[in-house]
N, C-alpha and C positions, 0 to 999 in steps of 0.2 A: 578360635584360632586368630592370631594377629594378622591383620591385613598387611600385605606387602605394599610399601609406598616407594615408588620409583621416581626419581627426578632425572630428567634428561636435559642436558645443557645443549641447546641447538646451536648450529653454526651461525656466524654473524652475517655472512653474505647470502644474498637472495638465491643465487644459483646453488650454493652448497646446501641451503635449507631444502630446496627441491630434491637434491640428490639424497637427502636424509629421509625422505618420506617412506621408502620401503622399510627402513629401520623402525620408524614409529609404528607402522602398521604391524610389523612382526612382533613388537613388544606388546601391543594391545592383544594380539591373538594369543600370545604366550601367557599373559596375565589378565584374563578377562575380568577377574574380580579385584584386581589390584587398583591402587590409586596412582595414576600416572600424572606427574606434574612436569610441565614444560617450562624451561627458563629460556627466554629469548628477547631479542630486541623488538620494539614495537612494529617495525616494518616486516619482520618475520611472521608476526601474528597475522598481519594483513595477507601475507602470501599464503599461509596455511588455512585461512578462513574457508570453511566448507570442503576442505580437502578430503575428508573421509566420506562425504556424501551420505548414503543411506546405511553405511556400516556403523557399528558401535564407535563412538567417539574415541579417537586415539588418545586424546588428552582429557583428563578430568579437571585439570586446573592449569592456569597459566600465570607465571610471574614474569613481569617485564623489567628489563634493566637497560641502562644506557651508560656510556662512559661518564656522562654528566647527568645528574638527576634532573628529570623533567616530569611534568604532570602525568600521573598514571604509571610512572616507571621509577625504580630506585637505581642507585649506583650499583656497580658490580659488587663492591664490598658491603653495600647495604643489604644484599641478599642473605648474608650470613644469619642474621637474626631471624628473618622470616623462615629460612629453611630449618633452623634449629627447632622451631616450634612444631614442625611437621614430623619430627623423629623418623628420618629417612632410613629405609632399609637399604636402598641402593642409589648411588648416583652414577649415571652413564654420561661420560664426557665425550661428546661428538667433536668438541673443540680440542685443539692440541696445545692450548695455552697453559702456562704455569699458574696463572691467576685462578682458572676454573678448578684446578686440582687443589689449590690452597683453600678456596671457598668451600669445596666439598669436605676437606678435612676439618676446617674450623666449624662447619655446620654440623659435625658429628655424624655424618653418614657412616653406617656400619660397614658398607662395602662400596668401594670406589673403583669403577671399571673405566680404563682408558689406555691409550698408547703410551709406552715408555719412551718419552721424548721431551725435548725442551726442559731438561733438567728437573723433571717432576716425578720420576719413577718412584722415589722414596715416599711420595704422598699417596700412592695408589695401593689398593689391596689386590687388585687384579691388573697386572701389568702386561699388556699385550705388546709383543715386539713389532716394530715397524717392519713390514715385508722388505727384504733386501736380497740382492744378488751379490753376495760377497759384502763389500763395503758400500755398494751403490744401492740406493732405494729402488725397489722393483716397481715398474709401472702398475698401478692399481687404480681402478675407478673409485671415486669416493662412495659410490653406491655399495661396492663390496667392502671397502674400508670401514664404513659405518656398520654394515651388517655383521661384520666379524665381532663387534662389541655385543650385539644382540645374541649372536651365536654363543658367546661366553656365558650368557644367562639361560641357555637352553632353548632359545626361540627357534622356530622354523624360519630359515633365511632363504628359502628356495625361490620366493617371489621377489624379483628384482625390479619390477615396474615402478617407476615414479608415478606420483598421483597428486593432482590438485583439483580443486572444485571452484565453481563460479556461482556467486549468489544471484538471486533475482535482481537485486539492486545493481550489481555489476552489469548484468545483461541490459538493464534499462539505460545505463550509461552508454553502452555500445550502440543501442538503438538511437539514442540522442545524437551520438557522433555520426552514425550513418545518415541520419536525416539532415544533419547540419551540413555535411559535405555532399549530399545528393547521391549517395551510393545506393545501388540496388542489391538486395539480398539474394537475387537470382543470378548474379554475375560473380564469377570467382574473384575473390580479393586476395592479393598477395601482400602480406605484411613484411616490410623490410625494416630490420633493426640493425643499425651500425654503431650503436653506443657501446661504451665499456667504462665501467666505474673504476677500473684499476689500472689499465695500461693503454696509453694513447696509441701504441704500436699495434693494437688489435683492430684499429679502425680501418675501414675500407674507404678509399678516397671519395669525397663528396661528388666529384664529377662522374664517377662510375655509378654511384647511387642514383644520381639524376638520370643518367643514360639508361640504367636498368628500368627505372620507373616509367620513363617515356616509352621504352620499347614494349613493356608489359601492356601499356595502354594502347599504343598505336599498332604494334605488330600482332598482338594477341587479342586485343579487344577486351582485356580484363581490367580490373581495378587494382591500383597500387596504393597502399596506405603506408606512410612512413611513420614508424613507431618512434616515440621520443619520451624523455623525461623532462622535468623543468629545465635542466641545464642545457639540453639540446634544442629546446623549443624554437628559439630564434633562428638558429642555422637551418633546422629542418623546414620551418615555415618559409624561409627564403628559397630553399630548393624547390618547393612546390610552386612558388610564384614564378620561378624560372621555367618550370615544366609547362605552365600555362595550358593545362589539359584538365578538363573536369573529372577525368578518371584517375587523376593523381591527387592525393590529399594528404594532409598531415594530421596526426593525432593532436598536435600542438594547437589546433584551433579551439580546443576545449579550455575552459577557464581553469579547471582543476585536472590534475593528472595523477589520480591515486593508483595504487597497485591494482585495485579491483578493475579499473578500466583497462589496464594493460592485460590482465588475465582474460577479460571478456573479448578484447580485440584479438588476442592471440588464439583464443578458442574458436572463433568463427572464421579464421583464415583458411583458405584452401591450401596454402603453403606459407611457411615462415622462412624468410631468408635472414640469417643473423650471424653476427660475429660471435666469438666465444665469450659469452656474457650471460648475465642473469636472465634476460628475456628468452635466450636460447633454451635454457633449462626449464623455464616456465612453460614454453611451448611444447617441449618434449613431454613434460609431466601432464599436460593437457591433451596428450595423445594426438598431436598434430604432426604432419610431415614437415621436417625441418631440413633446410639446406644450410650447413654451417661453414663459414669461411674462417679458416685457421691461418694465422700468420706466425707470430713468435711462439705460440703454444703448440703442444703435441696432443692430438685427439686421443691417443691411447690412455692418457691420464684422466680423461673425463668420459669414458665409454658409457653409453646409456643402453637401456634394454627395452624401450617401448617400440614404437615404429622406427625401423632402422633409419638413422640420419644419413643424409648425403653429405659426405665430407669433401670439401674442396680446399686444397692447399697446393703450394708450389714446392717442387723438389729443388731445394737449395742447400748447399753445404753449410750455410750459416744458421739454418733453422732446425729445431727450435732453440731459441736463445733465452726466452722468458725475460727480455730486457726492454726497457723503455727509458730514453729514446733509442732508436736503432743504433747499435755500436758502429755500424759501417756507413751510417748516414744515407742509405739508399731506400730502406723500407720496402725492398722488392718483394718480400714475402706476402705483403698485401697489395702493393702497387701492381704486381704482375698478374693477379687474378683477373681474368677477362670477363667482361659483361656477357660475351657469347657463351662462355662456359656455364655461368650462373643461370642464364636464361634457359639453356638446354636442360639443366638439372630441374628447373621449375616445371618445364613442360613434361618431363618424364614423371615427376611426382604427381602432377595433376592427372596425367593419363592413367597412372596406376590407380588412383582413387576412382576414376570413371569406370575402370574395368572391374573394380572390386564388387 
């Protein structure tokens, strides 16, 4: 009997890749003897490292691509030749792009499963309609959006939990960070992430991040660790200097800031406070309690199904607008979220853990 070879094109953003993990798990369970190939950007490979833990590996093979060819990764169009060699039974497109459907057709996949959008329906063999309420797209979590593609292939899609893993090397990096900043593993650490790779309007004001970190340390006696990537390192390190408290530290003190360090830091947090961004989804997938601050975006479009998130947003007639910069120039959707409100949510989340 011919082996089923399934190629899954993963989303390009970190948060979306986390939201796709239930789909990868369901496909592996549906095709335990199939050969499942993942096509993804290098950073997504780092995010998914160890995601399946002790389970059978969700992916048997990985092909890396980038918009521009780099060491270890081909261009998007360079995937065509590599995929043709594998004689694909099915390509599952978790991306909505026209290019991914074109690559699937040119690679000779016998069956191409994806959503009928972005002028690509004619390239698909299995065209799923975008969920709509009349002419308006219906709110749907990416978790469910991706799982509907697996459902088309007969997979059991009842388990909607996101899932990530952390390697021993990642944990060693977190140990090094804890030692470097003088944190105790016996004291609750609240990880605060205010970054956003896509929209500046999702950011919480720096003065409020600073106030929250100081109050976590001085009012509660806990540790506050400010999460950052290379782009935020300088500003986050400056906030920690202003706090001038040994219980407030920055991840940016580390010389390197790989995704693995982010995962291990988020995994050992008592609570993660985050904007609507990639680290938020990583924390959820690592099964941590998350307090998410929503400004111009609507939480209904990114509902998750692990530990229930605490959602904080402001009731304003102008939100959600999904725009950057703020069209009204006041940015109240994030400016008006109070430190008191976030601090109270943190205390409730920690209390629930203690009572569990």
